Structures are given as structure tokens and as C-alpha cells.
C-alpha positions in Angstrom: 24.3 -10.2 30.1 25.7 -12.0 27.1 29.5 -11.5 26.6 28.9 -11.0 22.8 26.9 -7.8 23.1 26.9 -4.7 25.2 24.5 -3.2 27.7 21.9 -1.0 26.7 23.7 1.8 28.8 26.9 1.1 26.7 24.8 1.4 23.7 23.6 4.7 24.6 27.2 6.0 25.2 28.9 4.2 22.2 29.8 6.3 19.2 28.1 5.7 16.1 30.3 3.5 13.7 30.9 4.7 10.3 30.2 1.3 9.0 26.8 1.6 10.5 26.0 5.0 8.8 27.2 3.7 5.5 25.2 0.6 5.7 22.1 2.7 6.7 22.7 4.9 3.7 22.9 1.8 1.5 19.5 0.3 2.9 17.6 3.6 2.8 18.7 5.0 -0.5 19.8 1.7 -1.9 20.7 0.7 -5.5 17.8 1.0 -7.6 18.3 -2.0 -9.5 18.2 -4.3 -6.4 15.0 -2.7 -4.8 11.6 -3.9 -5.0 10.0 -1.0 -3.3 10.7 2.7 -4.2 11.4 5.4 -1.5 8.5 6.5 0.5 8.9 9.1 3.2 12.4 7.6 4.0 13.7 10.8 5.7 10.8 10.5 8.3 10.9 6.7 8.8 14.6 5.7 8.6 16.7 5.1 11.7 18.0 8.2 13.0 21.2 6.6 14.9 22.7 3.3 15.0 24.6 2.7 18.1 26.0 -0.8 17.0 26.5 -3.1 14.2 27.2 -6.8 14.8 27.2 -9.9 12.6 28.3 -8.2 9.4 25.3 -5.8 9.7 22.7 -8.7 10.6 22.4 -7.3 14.2 21.7 -3.5 14.6 21.2 -1.6 17.7 19.1 1.3 16.9 18.6 4.4 19.3 14.9 4.9 20.2 14.1 8.3 21.8 10.7 8.6 23.4 11.0 12.3 23.1 11.9 12.3 19.3 10.2 9.1 18.2 6.9 9.4 20.1 6.4 12.9 21.7 7.6 14.9 18.7 6.1 12.4 16.2 2.6 12.1 17.6 -0.1 14.9 17.8 -1.6 12.8 20.4 0.8 10.5 22.1 0.4 6.8 20.9 -3.0 7.5 19.3 -2.5 10.1 16.4 0.6 10.9 14.4 1.1 14.2 12.7 -0.2 14.5 9.4 3.0 14.7 7.4 3.6 11.0 8.3 0.7 9.8 6.4 -1.0 9.5 3.0 -4.5 8.3 2.7 -4.0 7.2 -0.8 -4.4 3.5 0.3 -7.9 4.0 1.4 -9.2 4.3 -2.1 -8.6 0.7 -2.6 -9.3 -0.6 0.8 -12.0 -3.1 1.4 -13.1 -6.2 3.6 -13.7 -9.7 2.8 -14.4 -13.2 4.2 -12.8 -16.3 3.3 -14.3 -19.7 4.0 -11.6 -22.2 5.0 -11.0 -24.9 7.3 -14.8 -25.0 8.3 -14.5 -21.5 9.3 -15.0 -18.0 8.3 -11.7 -15.9 8.1 -12.4 -12.2 8.1 -9.6 -9.9 6.6 -9.1 -6.4 5.1 -7.0 -5.5 2.0 -5.6 -2.5 0.2 -3.6 -2.3 -3.2 -3.9 -5.3 -5.6 -5.4 -7.6 -2.8 -8.1 -8.7 -5.6 -5.4 -10.0 -7.8 -2.3 -8.8 -9.9 0.0 -8.2 -7.2 3.7 -8.5 -7.5 4.2 -8.8 -3.7 1.7 -9.4 -0.7 2.5 -8.5 2.9 0.0 -9.8 5.6 -0.1 -8.5 9.0 -1.1 -10.8 12.0 -2.0 -8.9 15.2 -1.4 -10.0 18.9 -3.4 -11.2 21.7 -6.4 -8.7 22.1 -6.0 -7.2 18.7 -7.9 -7.4 15.5 -7.7 -6.8 11.7 -8.4 -3.0 12.2 -5.1 -2.8 14.0 -2.6 -3.1 11.0 -4.9 -0.8 8.9 -4.8 2.1 11.5 -3.4 5.1 9.6 -2.6 7.1 12.5 -1.5 4.8 15.4 2.1 3.5 15.9 3.5 6.6 14.6 2.0 6.0 11.3 4.2 3.1 10.5 1.1 0.9 9.3 0.2 3.7 6.8 3.7 3.6 5.5 3.7 -0.1 4.7 0.2 0.2 3.2 1.7 3.0 0.8 4.7 1.1 0.1 2.5 -1.8 -1.2 0.0 0.4 -3.1 2.7 2.5 -4.7 4.7 -0.5 -5.9 2.0 -2.6 -7.3 1.6 -4.8 -4.2 -1.1 -5.9 -1.7 -1.4 -5.4 2.0 -3.8 -7.4 4.2 -4.7 -7.9 7.8 -6.6 -10.7 9.3 -8.6 -11.5 12.4 -7.0 -14.2 14.6 -8.9 -15.9 17.3 -6.6 -18.8 17.8 -2.7 -18.5 17.9 -2.3 -22.5 17.5 -2.8 -24.8 14.7 -6.2 -23.4 13.7 -5.1 -19.8 13.3 -2.0 -21.0 11.6 -4.2 -23.0 9.0 -6.4 -20.2 8.5 -3.5 -17.8 7.7 -2.1 -20.3 5.4 -5.5 -20.6 3.7 -5.3 -16.7 3.2 -1.9 -16.9 1.7 -2.8 -19.9 -0.6 -6.0 -17.6 -1.7 -3.6 -14.8 -2.4 -1.4 -16.9 -4.4 -4.2 -18.0 -6.6 -5.1 -14.4 -7.2 -1.5 -13.2 -7.6 0.5 -16.4 -8.6 3.9 -14.5 -9.4 3.7 -12.6 -6.0 6.1 -13.1 -3.1 4.5 -13.2 0.3 5.8 -11.7 3.5 4.0 -12.4 6.8 4.6 -9.8 9.7 3.6 -10.8 13.1 3.0 -8.5 16.0 3.7 -9.9 19.7 2.0 -13.1 20.2 1.0 -13.5 16.6 4.6 -14.2 16.2 3.6 -17.9 17.2 1.8 -18.0 13.8 4.9 -16.7 12.0 6.9 -19.4 13.5 4.4 -22.1 12.8 4.3 -21.2 9.2 7.9 -21.2 8.6 8.4 -24.4 10.6 5.9 -26.2 8.1 7.4 -27.5 4.9 4.2 -26.9 3.0 3.4 -23.4 4.3 7.0 -22.1 4.1 7.3 -22.9 0.3 4.8 -20.0 0.0 6.7 -17.4 2.0 9.5 -14.9 1.0 10.0 -13.9 4.6 8.5 -13.4 8.1 8.7 -10.3 10.5 8.5 -10.8 14.2 7.8 -7.6 15.9 8.2 -7.7 19.6 7.4 -11.6 19.5 8.3 -14.7 21.3 11.2 -17.0 20.1 10.3 -20.6 19.2 13.1 -23.3 20.1 11.3 -25.9 18.1 12.4 -24.0 15.0 15.9 -25.3 15.4 14.7 -29.0 15.0 12.0 -28.5 12.5 14.2 -28.6 9.4 13.2 -25.1 8.6 17.1 -24.0 8.8 17.5 -25.8 5.4 14.6 -24.0 3.7 16.2 -20.5 4.2 13.2 -18.3 4.6 14.4 -14.9 5.7 13.5 -13.7 9.3 13.5 -10.3 10.7 13.3 -10.0 14.5 12.7 -6.5 16.2 12.8 -6.1 20.0 12.9 -3.3 22.5 15.5 -3.4 25.4 12.5 -2.6 27.9 10.2 -5.0 26.6 8.5 -6.6 29.6 6.5 -9.2 27.8 9.3 -10.9 25.9 12.9 -10.4 27.3 15.1 -9.1 24.6 18.2 -11.0 25.9 16.2 -14.3 25.2 15.4 -13.1 21.6 18.9 -12.0 21.0 20.2 -15.3 22.1 18.1 -17.2 20.0 19.3 -15.2 17.0 22.8 -16.1 18.0 21.7 -20.0 18.3 20.5 -19.7 14.7 23.5 -18.2 13.5 25.7 -20.7 15.1 23.6 -23.6 13.7 23.6 -21.9 10.3 26.1 -19.0 9.7 24.6 -18.3 6.4 20.9 -18.4 7.2 19.0 -15.1 6.2 18.0 -13.7 9.6 18.3 -10.1 10.9 17.7 -8.4 14.3 17.2 -5.0 15.3 17.3 -4.0 18.9 15.7 -0.8 19.8 17.6 0.6 22.8 15.1 1.9 25.5 12.2 0.6 23.4 9.2 -1.1 24.8 7.0 -3.9 23.8 5.3 -1.9 21.0 8.4 -0.2 19.7 9.2 -2.6 16.9 5.9 -2.0 15.4 6.4 1.7 15.6 10.0 2.0 14.5 10.8 -0.9 12.2 11.9 0.5 8.7 9.4 -1.4 6.6 11.1 -0.6 3.2 14.6 -1.5 4.6 13.2 -5.0 5.5 10.9 -5.7 2.8 13.5 -4.9 0.1 16.0 -7.2 1.7 13.4 -10.0 1.6 11.9 -9.2 -1.8 15.1 -8.8 -3.7 
């Protein structure tokens, strides 16, 4: 166990720091002048308890309770959230499209101002075995995908999901083409790419590429692997904001490896805009279910 961080058992027994509470309140309620996204169901989706705050608030240890955050939240565990967590307003503008790029057909879905005029664009990349429908599912993952759709629709933005069949250079080029297409439709929009699990490989590839990274205002890594090549790619100088979310019980990607990588970035570039949220007792899918989209996106889009 790294010396700079407590064990997950210690997290569970540690008192909640006043600083953590104050920081959470600032992130959830916020100062209106600095926020791109207005509140939407914040009471339901905000972090209920923060066990630890490190690196001046850039590293949070958040309590995950399976009873409270899954069983009491879902009408059918892991399949259907209770109705008070969702609004189907985004379905009105939802649609599917195809983009011809790199000699291939890229299938994607969108809602909000995905056909142009958006002030911000969020694109979700699924992991291995997923598809573009995952990120448009209103009722799975505790309704968290529905929340990000509502945040974008209600704030003049766009939200897209895309099919990925290759997580290497081809898949990265296809996502980059979609980003470029969205920038043509919405030239002033800030673009954030969120990647679940293995999709994180594409997020890292985008931020390492000098041409692609210029199009980005941030990436979210939700239960994703680290990329050691990031440190030698020149990306540290480009300051694209990075969010990493991880569960302590993730059996796919060990949380200590990811947390130590966060520490490496902080050591190399102390001022680099990177934040890490560790969900104590959370599993592989917990960051997708629990990440406070509004908190993270307001930080990236400010």
C-alpha cells in the first residue's frame, strides 16, 4: 500500500473532513459565474460522504455504499433505476447517424444540439463488449447517463455516443474524425471525451496526439487503465484536464496502479490539471454509476 494514502479500511473509519464538506458544497452548489452547467438533480447525484481529501482537493476518496447507492437506488439492481432519478426530455432530440471517415463508417448517436450550435460537446466511448447504446441508456448505471444527457440538453450542449470496434489507432482516428465533425458543426464548442473501461485507451491516445489534443477541453477515465507513454509524449505541456475515477474493488484495473500514476503526473508537473476520485468499496463499473458529471464538467468547461 502506498505510504501517501490510507488503506480502504482506514478510509471507511476516517472522519469526514470539514474541508471536504466545504469543497463538496462549492462543487455542487458552486458560484454561478464560474459554472457552465446549471444544477440538475444535484441532491440525488452528489457525493454523499467524502472520507479523505488529498493534493489540495485533486484526490478525493468517496464512500460507495452498495445498499444506498445501488439497492436503494435501483428498482431492479443494475438494470433499472427508480423514476425520480431520470427525465426523458433528452429523448425528444435523440437520433442516430453515420459518419464516413478513414475509409470506414462510424455509427453514433446524439442528443441536444448534436446537429450544430452547441456550446459544449460530451462524447462517451464505451469499453470492450459495449456499443453506442450503452451511453444512451437512461435507466442503467443508476441513471447517471441520463443525468449527463440532461445536463447537456438543458445547457445548450450536445451529448454523443459512438460505436468502437478497435481500441488502437483506427478507433482513435475514428473518434478524432467525429470530434472534428462536431467542431465543424459547432465551432465554438468545447469538447470533452469520456471513456469507460478499455475505452480509456482511446482517451489517452487522443490526449497524447498534439493535433487531436488541441480539440479537447478534457477527458474522463472511468475505470480505465493508465498509459505510461503519456509521460513521455509531450502531453504534460498541453494541460488538457484529466479526470480519473476508480473503485477500490476493481478487479480489472487495480486502483493502486492508477493512483500511483496520478502521483507520477503530479510529481512531474505539480500544476497539471488532473483529478482522481477513488470510490471506496466500488467495483469496476462504479465510476460510471457514481461520478458526479456536473462537478467534473464544470471544472473542465470553466
